[in-house]
C-alpha positions, 0 to 999 in steps of 0.5 A: 319635552325633548327626547332626553327628558322623555327618557329621564322621565321614563327612568324615573317612573320605572324607579318608583316604589309604592312608599313615598320616602323611597320614591323621593330618594330614588328620584333625587339620586337619579336626577342628580346623576343625570345632571352630573353626566350633562344629560339634564340641566339643573333647571330641567332636573328641578322641573322633573322633580316637581312633576314626578312628585305630583304624579307620584302623589296622585298615583299613590293616593289611587293605589293606597286609597288615601284621600286627596287631603293627605299629602304624605305619610312618613314612617320612622322608628328606632330600636335600642339594645341595652346592658346596664349595671347598678352597684353601691358600697352600702352593705345592704345593696345587692349589685344588679345587672339587667338587659333591656330593649326599647322599640319605637315605631310611628307614622306622621300624616301630613294633611292639606291646610297645614295640619299633621296627625301622628302616632307612635307605638313604644315598648315599656314594662307595665307599671302597676295598674297605669300601663307603661312607665311614663319616664321610660320606654325600656322593656326588661328581658325577663319572664321566661320569654313571655310576651312583652307590652306595647303602648301608645307613646304618641298620638297627636294632631298639630296645626302650623298656620304660620311658617313663612321663614320669619314667623312660625306658629303651631298648636298641638293636642294629644299625647306628644313629644316634649315641646320645651327645650329643657334638660333631663333635670326638668323632664326625662327624655322619654316623658311624653306629656298629654295635653295641649301645647302652643309654640311660636318663633320669630327670626329677626334675621339669619343670625338671631331668633326667638322661640316661645313654648307654652303647654298644659299637661294633664296628670290625673282625672279625678271622679266628680263629687259623690255622696261618699265624697261631696267635695268636688275634685280638682284635677292635678295638672302641669303648666309651663312657659318658655322663651329661648333666644338663639344666636349665630354670631359667626360661623364658629360661635353660637349661643342660646339663652332661655328662661322658663316657668312651671307650676304643678297645680292642685298638688294636694290631690296628687298622691302616690295612688293617682300616678305611677310612683316611679321616682323618689326625693320630694318631701311628703307627709305620712299620708304620701301627700306632697308637703310643698308647692312646685312652681320653679323658675329655670334659667339656661345658657349654652355657647358652642365653639366650632373648631376647623378640625380635630384629630379623628373627627371629620368636619368642624369640631363643636365644643359646647358649654351649657348649664341650667339653674332652677329655683322653686319658691314654693319650698322653704329649703332644698329648693334649688337645682343646677347643672353645668357641663361640656360636650366635645364633638357631635355624633349622628353621622358615620364616623362622628363621635362626642364625649360629654361631662356634667355635674348636677345637684338636684335638691329634694324639692326643687321640682316634681320628682315624677317627671325628671330623669329616672336614670339619675339616682342613688341608693336608699337604704330606707325609703323617705317618709311617705314615699310609698315603696314598701312591699312584702319583699322589700319592707324598707323600700331600699334600692336604687331610686331616680328622681330628685335629692341627688347630686353627682357626675355624668359621663357619656360617650357616643360613636356613630358606627353608621348613619343609622347605628350609634354605640353609647356608654353612659356612667352616673356616679351619684349620692343622696343629698338628704341621706336615708337613714342619716349616716348611711352609705348612699353613693351608687354607680349606674352604668349603661351600654347601648346600641341604637338603630334608627330607621 
């Protein structure tokens, strides 16, 4: 190694910290500067990067006590502060404003032999005796400054035996991020399912690829047969499969087409006491049991156009048209869901922004109420039969409820103040499809203003 290389290597060692992500960023930045000034060639810089990474990994394992089969640790998280307001024209409604936050922090360990293990902690309000809300990690500021709850949001192990650029395949077990490419009409963005997932992909070329997603999600675990209950239990679960075709036709036009199928199994054992009852809309009997089956087919489509430029926007300006249609043959009526919308721009880096509009109609029995977007709701003057929201302070179960049985508009805007900080405005304008009680005023507005930091 010549004198310049030795000087560069010494500088690299002096710049490292005992956190791998910071080390990698510092090394890359310094090497790029040395190449820019002509001290190193690109080839020499790449060789030093590899040598430095290998040396740092060994030194880090010694210092931290990590075993040699752990190749990296990555820490990540985000914090979101929110103000939200609800109002309705129904005279029984009381306008409501609340202040909330969401905190998530996690780590992913990359292991040898294509394995990774990850976990993430998240804030959430307690939901009955079940722990945190399954479709929200928000914590409401209340209780006179009392301590707040933190829950396990994600805990999983993943194996990715294929990743050669043409084929990819992975298997995941535990509590995980949603593996399906679907909208909030199907699964709330904060829903972290529990079970197992298989994912695969095949790239025909640089422009066309297929993705296959399949999963089994456990919803409840019931006791086995007893003398008091001699019939064996059948645990409720959700299964799904999805195929997505993604294409890049030109540098300016991209499309995606998807088809999905889901099934809610053993739904007869899925009453309001088994899982957190946070949403509304499904048809139920007086005993609270679901009256219909839920095995919908979902089709999705999207097309993105990229303009060379646009006022007040840096770089290519994307315009995305998208939508989904869902049909549940397990219900005789009120069994469809659909949405269509447009999005201008794309936030995510400093100075970037986006503005979107969506119209959605999600009928009562198109899909299972407890896994869809809980922010998308309307006003119930009286709860539906079997909904299970009656309480001493609210005997009619009245109030703003998310779930199915809702139609209306969504307007959303994002502006990235920095690469890490984004300001978001969200506005739902909705009404019920099946009004409860008949003839009552049910339209409602839901407004949210967020500041989100990612780290």
